[in-house]
C-alpha positions as CSV (number, residue, x, y, z in Angstrom):
1,M,-5.5,-0.6,-19.3
2,P,-8.9,-0.2,-21.0
3,A,-9.2,1.7,-24.2
4,D,-11.2,4.5,-22.8
5,T,-8.8,5.0,-19.9
6,V,-6.6,8.3,-19.7
7,P,-3.0,7.8,-18.8
8,T,-2.4,8.7,-15.2
9,Y,0.9,10.5,-15.9
10,T,2.3,11.6,-19.4
11,P,5.8,12.9,-18.5
12,Y,6.7,12.7,-22.2
13,D,4.5,15.8,-22.7
14,G,7.7,17.9,-22.0
15,S,6.9,18.3,-18.3
16,S,9.8,16.1,-17.3
17,K,13.0,16.1,-19.4
18,P,14.7,12.7,-20.0
19,F,18.2,12.3,-18.4
20,T,17.6,14.8,-15.9
21,I,17.1,14.6,-12.0
22,G,13.8,16.9,-12.1
23,L,12.7,16.5,-8.6
24,L,9.6,18.4,-7.4
25,Q,8.1,18.8,-3.9
26,L,5.1,16.3,-3.0
27,E,2.4,16.9,-0.7
28,P,1.8,14.0,1.8
29,E,-1.6,13.0,0.7
30,R,-0.1,12.1,-2.7
31,W,2.8,10.1,-1.6
32,I,1.1,6.8,-2.4
33,E,-1.4,6.7,-5.0
34,P,-3.4,3.2,-5.1
35,D,-5.8,2.8,-8.1
36,G,-8.3,0.2,-9.5
37,D,-5.4,-2.4,-10.2
38,L,-4.2,-2.4,-6.5
39,A,-5.6,-5.8,-5.6
40,E,-4.3,-7.4,-9.0
41,Q,-0.9,-6.0,-8.5
42,V,-0.5,-7.0,-5.1
43,L,-1.5,-10.5,-5.9
44,L,1.2,-10.4,-8.7
45,K,3.8,-9.1,-6.2
46,R,3.1,-12.1,-4.0
47,H,3.4,-14.6,-6.9
48,L,6.7,-13.0,-8.0
49,V,8.2,-13.1,-4.5
50,A,7.2,-16.9,-4.2
51,E,8.6,-17.7,-7.6
52,H,11.9,-15.5,-7.6
53,G,12.8,-15.1,-4.0
54,E,16.0,-12.9,-3.6
55,L,15.7,-11.8,-7.1
56,V,12.7,-9.7,-6.0
57,L,13.2,-9.2,-2.1
58,R,16.4,-8.8,-0.5
59,A,17.9,-7.1,2.5
60,E,21.2,-6.7,4.3
61,P,21.7,-7.6,7.8
62,G,21.1,-4.8,10.2
63,T,18.1,-3.4,8.2
64,Q,15.4,-4.9,10.3
65,E,14.5,-1.8,12.3
66,A,14.5,0.4,9.1
67,Q,12.4,-2.2,7.3
68,Q,9.9,-1.9,10.2
69,E,10.1,1.9,10.0
70,V,8.8,1.6,6.5
71,L,6.1,-0.7,7.6
72,D,4.8,1.3,10.4
73,L,4.8,4.3,8.2
74,L,2.7,2.6,5.5
75,I,0.3,1.2,8.5
76,D,-0.3,4.8,9.6
77,Y,-0.5,6.4,6.3
78,L,-2.7,4.1,4.0
79,P,-5.8,4.0,6.1
80,Q,-5.6,7.6,6.9
81,Y,-5.3,8.8,3.1
82,H,-7.0,6.0,1.5
83,P,-9.8,4.6,3.7
84,E,-11.6,3.3,0.6
85,N,-8.7,0.9,-0.1
86,Y,-7.4,0.1,3.4
87,R,-8.9,-0.9,6.8
88,L,-6.7,-1.9,9.8
89,T,-8.5,-4.3,12.2
90,G,-6.0,-5.7,14.8
91,N,-3.1,-7.1,12.8
92,D,-5.1,-7.5,9.7
93,M,-4.8,-4.7,7.0
94,N,-7.6,-5.3,4.5
95,V,-6.0,-4.2,1.1
96,A,-8.7,-3.8,-1.6
97,G,-10.7,-6.7,-0.2
98,C,-7.5,-8.9,0.5
99,G,-6.0,-9.5,4.1
100,T,-2.6,-9.1,4.9
101,N,-1.4,-9.9,8.4
102,I,1.1,-7.0,9.2
103,A,2.6,-8.9,12.1
104,D,3.6,-12.3,10.4
105,D,7.1,-12.8,11.7
106,G,7.3,-15.4,9.0
107,M,8.1,-12.5,6.6
108,M,10.6,-9.8,6.9
109,P,9.0,-6.3,7.6
110,L,9.7,-5.1,4.1
111,H,8.0,-8.1,2.7
112,R,4.9,-7.3,4.6
113,A,5.1,-3.6,3.7
114,G,5.5,-4.4,0.0
115,L,2.3,-6.4,0.0
116,L,0.3,-3.3,0.9
117,V,1.1,-1.2,-2.2
118,Q,1.6,-1.4,-5.8
119,D,5.0,0.6,-5.5
120,D,8.4,-1.0,-5.3
121,L,10.1,-0.2,-2.1
122,V,14.0,0.4,-1.9
123,I,15.8,1.3,1.3
124,M,19.0,3.5,0.8
125,R,21.6,3.6,3.5
126,K,24.8,5.7,3.6
127,G,28.0,4.1,4.2
128,E,31.8,4.8,3.4
129,N,31.2,4.7,-0.3
130,G,27.9,7.0,-0.2
131,W,24.3,5.9,-0.5
132,R,23.7,2.3,-1.4
133,I,20.8,0.0,-1.9
134,A,20.6,-1.9,1.5
135,A,17.1,-3.6,1.1
136,A,14.5,-3.8,-1.5
137,F,11.1,-5.2,-2.5
138,L,11.6,-5.0,-6.2
139,A,8.7,-6.6,-8.0
140,F,8.4,-4.6,-11.1
141,P,11.9,-3.5,-12.1
142,S,12.5,-1.5,-15.5
143,S,15.2,-3.4,-17.2
144,W,17.4,-4.0,-14.3
145,R,18.3,-6.9,-11.8
146,L,18.3,-6.5,-8.1
147,S,21.0,-9.2,-8.0
148,E,23.3,-6.8,-10.0
149,K,22.5,-3.5,-8.1
150,F,22.2,-4.7,-4.7
151,G,24.6,-3.2,-2.2
152,L,26.1,-0.8,-5.0
153,S,26.6,3.0,-4.3
154,M,24.5,5.4,-6.4
155,D,27.5,6.1,-8.6
156,D,27.7,2.4,-9.4
157,V,24.2,2.0,-9.8
158,H,23.9,4.9,-12.4
159,A,27.2,4.1,-14.0
160,P,25.5,3.0,-17.2
161,V,23.3,5.9,-17.6
162,P,24.4,8.6,-20.0
163,G,25.6,11.7,-18.0
164,F,25.2,10.0,-14.5
165,E,28.6,8.5,-14.2
166,G,30.7,8.7,-11.3
167,G,32.1,12.3,-11.2
168,S,29.6,13.8,-13.3
169,R,27.6,16.8,-12.4
170,N,24.4,14.8,-12.1
171,A,26.2,12.1,-9.8
172,G,27.2,14.7,-7.6
173,L,23.9,16.3,-7.5
174,I,22.1,13.1,-6.5
175,N,24.6,12.4,-3.7
176,R,24.2,15.9,-2.3
177,M,20.2,15.6,-2.7
178,F,20.2,12.4,-0.7
179,D,22.7,13.8,1.9
180,N,20.3,17.0,2.4
181,L,16.9,15.4,2.1
182,S,15.1,16.1,5.4
183,A,12.6,13.8,7.0
184,D,9.7,16.4,6.6
185,R,9.9,16.5,2.9
186,I,8.7,14.1,0.1
187,V,10.0,14.5,-3.5
188,V,8.8,13.1,-6.7
189,R,10.4,12.7,-10.2
190,W,9.3,10.8,-13.3
191,N,11.0,8.7,-15.9
192,W,9.5,6.8,-19.0
193,S,10.9,4.4,-21.5
194,V,9.2,2.1,-24.1
195,N,8.4,-1.5,-23.7
196,W,7.1,-3.9,-26.3
197,S,5.0,-6.2,-24.1
198,H,2.6,-5.5,-21.1
199,A,5.1,-6.8,-18.5
200,L,5.4,-5.4,-15.0
201,Y,8.1,-7.8,-14.1
202,H,10.6,-6.6,-16.6
203,P,14.2,-7.3,-15.3
204,Y,15.5,-8.1,-18.9
205,A,17.9,-5.8,-20.8
206,K,16.3,-3.5,-23.5
207,S,18.4,-5.2,-26.1
208,T,16.7,-8.5,-26.0
209,E,14.5,-10.2,-28.6
210,E,11.4,-8.7,-27.1
211,K,10.9,-5.9,-29.6
212,R,11.4,-8.2,-32.6
213,G,8.2,-8.4,-34.6
214,V,6.4,-5.7,-32.7
215,S,5.3,-2.7,-34.5
216,A,5.6,0.6,-33.0
217,D,1.8,1.0,-32.7
218,K,1.9,-2.0,-30.3
219,A,4.4,-0.7,-28.0
220,F,3.6,0.5,-24.4
221,I,5.1,3.6,-22.7
222,R,6.2,2.6,-19.2
223,V,6.1,5.4,-16.9
224,E,8.1,5.4,-13.4
225,R,6.7,7.7,-10.6
226,Q,9.5,7.8,-8.1
227,T,9.3,9.3,-4.8
228,L,12.1,9.8,-2.0
229,R,11.6,10.4,1.8
230,K,14.0,10.2,4.6
231,L,13.2,7.8,7.5
232,P,13.2,10.0,10.6
233,V,14.5,7.4,12.9
234,S,16.9,5.1,11.0
235,G,18.1,8.1,8.7
236,D,17.8,5.8,5.7
237,I,16.0,6.9,2.5
238,L,12.9,5.2,1.2
239,F,12.7,5.1,-2.7
240,T,9.4,4.2,-4.1
241,I,8.7,3.2,-7.6
242,R,5.3,3.0,-9.2
243,I,5.0,1.7,-12.6
244,Y,2.2,2.7,-15.1
245,L,2.0,0.9,-18.5
246,D,0.1,2.7,-21.2
247,P,-0.3,1.4,-24.8
248,V,0.9,3.7,-27.4
249,S,-2.4,3.0,-29.3
250,V,-4.4,4.3,-26.3
251,I,-2.2,7.4,-25.7
252,L,-2.8,8.5,-29.5
253,T,-6.5,8.5,-29.0
254,Q,-6.4,11.1,-26.3
255,P,-7.9,14.8,-27.0
256,N,-4.4,15.9,-26.6
257,A,-2.9,13.0,-28.8
258,A,-1.1,15.4,-31.3
259,E,0.6,17.5,-28.7
260,L,1.7,14.2,-26.8
261,A,2.8,12.8,-30.1
262,V,4.8,15.9,-31.0
263,S,6.6,16.1,-27.6
264,M,7.5,12.5,-27.6
265,A,8.9,12.6,-31.1
266,D,10.8,15.7,-30.4
267,Q,12.4,14.1,-27.3
268,L,13.3,11.0,-29.2
269,E,15.0,12.8,-31.9
270,S,16.8,15.0,-29.3
271,M,18.3,12.1,-27.5
272,S,22.0,11.2,-28.4
273,D,23.2,7.9,-29.8
274,A,24.3,6.9,-26.1
275,E,20.9,7.8,-24.7
276,I,18.9,6.2,-27.3
277,D,21.0,2.9,-26.8
278,Y,20.6,3.1,-23.1
279,K,16.9,3.2,-23.8
280,G,17.2,0.3,-26.2
281,L,15.6,2.1,-29.1
282,T,18.3,2.2,-31.5
283,E,16.6,-0.3,-33.8
284,K,13.2,1.3,-33.3
285,R,13.6,5.1,-32.8
286,G,12.9,5.8,-36.5
287,E,9.7,3.7,-36.6
288,L,8.4,5.3,-33.4
289,I,9.2,9.0,-34.7
290,D,7.4,8.2,-38.1
291,L,4.2,6.9,-36.2
292,L,4.3,10.0,-33.7
293,R,4.8,12.4,-36.5
294,R,1.7,11.1,-38.4
295,V,-0.8,11.8,-35.5
296,E,-3.4,14.4,-36.1
297,P,-5.6,16.1,-33.6
298,V,-8.4,14.3,-32.3
299,N,-11.7,15.8,-33.2
300,T,-13.8,15.5,-30.1
301,L,-16.8,17.7,-31.3
302,A,-19.9,15.8,-32.4
303,E,-20.6,16.2,-36.0
């Protein structure tokens, strides 16, 4: 992220409260939002699949048609809403100057779909134990492993999250929201966390050695833009996750840096010990808050 770049989304500004569901209606034209990093990140996804295999791309038997539904949806959507980045010629989709064969039978449909966008793609399917992860192209995980969550119900996936344990109010709300989501609606929510390196592929637990020796001003805010939409044919739900990594140092040079810093510090202070531990910030919360509390308004007027 260049030093003069404005963060795309700042959910830590108070617009999205941590550890809440916070769903908002999304207009179709804003479902997928490619940017200048499209070609680079798609290339990285190719590399990660080749290197990590089922740790990144995995699907249950019987999900082939749902995967194809996702691929067809993207093939129709992307050239229509983002013609500057996508051009379809026969079976070749030009993605920011790079070709992708959308009919390559050597790759499962979800593999081909995932190489069209920067977002990770997760297909949720309902079974006897509720909604579960049935197929996923997860190249840019935020401190979790597909191998650990694959096939699990939403209650089990969210079990480690404070306030989202099975039987909790939030767990019930998630299940009802999945059940009631209609195919003509797209919803969006945001999440944010702190990383200590610029790594899109981040399956590691937040309590690893990664943060040691890294000062708060060298950290990155990891923003997740998550969307949900029901697939009309299969009835499955497509969950997309787009990652933005913004250096704290850049955020704190924005015209509204003081407001962002106050909001972020307030949220960090208000989190419970369990929430801070889940975020992997037990050791670093104080240092981050100290940094944020020292931020002064940026003078944008010429002297």
